[in-house]
C-alpha positions in Angstrom: 9.9 7.7 -10.6 8.0 10.4 -8.6 8.7 10.8 -4.9 6.5 13.8 -4.1 4.1 13.6 -1.2 1.3 14.3 -3.6 1.8 10.9 -5.4 -1.5 9.1 -5.4 -0.7 5.8 -7.0 2.4 3.8 -7.9 2.6 0.9 -10.3 3.9 -2.5 -9.1 7.0 -2.2 -11.4 7.8 1.3 -10.1 7.5 0.2 -6.5 9.7 -2.9 -7.1 12.3 -0.7 -8.7 12.5 1.9 -5.9 15.8 1.8 -4.0 14.2 3.6 -1.0 11.4 1.1 -0.4 8.8 2.6 1.9 6.7 0.5 4.3 4.0 -1.4 2.6 0.7 -2.3 4.2 -1.5 -5.2 3.1 -5.1 -4.1 3.7 -6.9 -7.0 1.8 -10.0 -8.1 3.6 -9.5 -11.7 2.8 -5.8 -12.3 2.2 -4.4 -15.6 0.9 -1.3 -17.2 2.3 1.0 -14.9 0.2 2.0 -11.3 0.4 4.3 -8.7 -1.2 7.7 -9.2 0.4 8.1 -7.3 3.6 4.5 -6.0 3.7 2.7 -5.5 7.0 -0.8 -6.7 7.6 -3.3 -3.9 8.6 -7.0 -3.5 8.8 -8.0 -1.0 6.1 -11.1 0.2 7.9 -9.1 0.9 11.0 -6.5 2.8 9.1 -9.3 4.8 7.4 -11.1 5.6 10.6 -8.3 5.7 13.2 -6.2 8.3 14.7 -3.6 5.9 16.2 -2.0 4.9 12.9 1.1 2.7 12.7 3.0 5.4 10.8 3.7 9.1 11.0 2.1 11.7 8.8 5.4 12.5 7.1 6.3 8.9 6.3 5.4 7.7 2.8 3.5 4.4 3.0 2.1 2.2 0.3 -1.3 0.5 0.7 -2.5 -2.4 -1.3 -5.7 -4.3 -1.4 -6.9 -7.1 -3.8 -7.5 -5.0 -6.9 -6.6 -1.4 -6.1 -10.1 0.0 -5.4 -10.2 0.0 -1.6 -6.6 1.0 -1.1 -7.1 4.0 -3.5 -10.1 5.2 -1.4 -8.3 4.7 1.9 -5.1 6.3 0.7 -7.1 9.3 -0.5 -8.8 9.6 2.9 -5.4 9.5 4.6 -4.0 12.1 2.3 -6.9 14.4 3.0 -5.9 14.0 6.7 -2.3 15.0 5.9 -0.7 11.5 5.5 1.6 10.5 2.7 -0.4 7.4 1.7 0.0 6.0 -1.8 -2.1 3.3 -3.4 -0.6 0.4 -5.3 -2.1 0.6 -8.8 -3.9 -2.7 -9.4 -3.4 -3.9 -5.9 -2.1 -7.4 -5.1 -3.5 -8.7 -8.4 -1.4 -6.1 -10.3 1.7 -7.1 -8.4 1.2 -10.8 -9.2 0.2 -10.0 -12.8 3.5 -8.1 -13.2 5.3 -11.4 -12.2 6.8 -9.7 -9.2 7.9 -11.9 -6.2 5.7 -12.8 -3.3 6.4 -14.5 0.0 4.6 -16.7 2.5 2.6 -14.8 5.1 3.9 -15.3 8.6 
């Protein structure tokens, strides 16, 4: 289980097993009524373009989208700007396919 700031992706099983669960941001464009437990809804485009981000550059954060493509690109952009952004491998679909728990969105 890697914890370096250079970590680019994390699998759903690795994330679920982490005792030091970082903040998780749901950046799906069209989310359904479920989410990864404790995740925070955010606009991926705003995260990618913005300077007023809801996390500090030294804080490790996990981003997930529907399938892993958008969150990988946005996490890479944020890392290039000095943030510790990690993409969830496979996105929300990967989480669900791994039979990990979800919760109702608020």
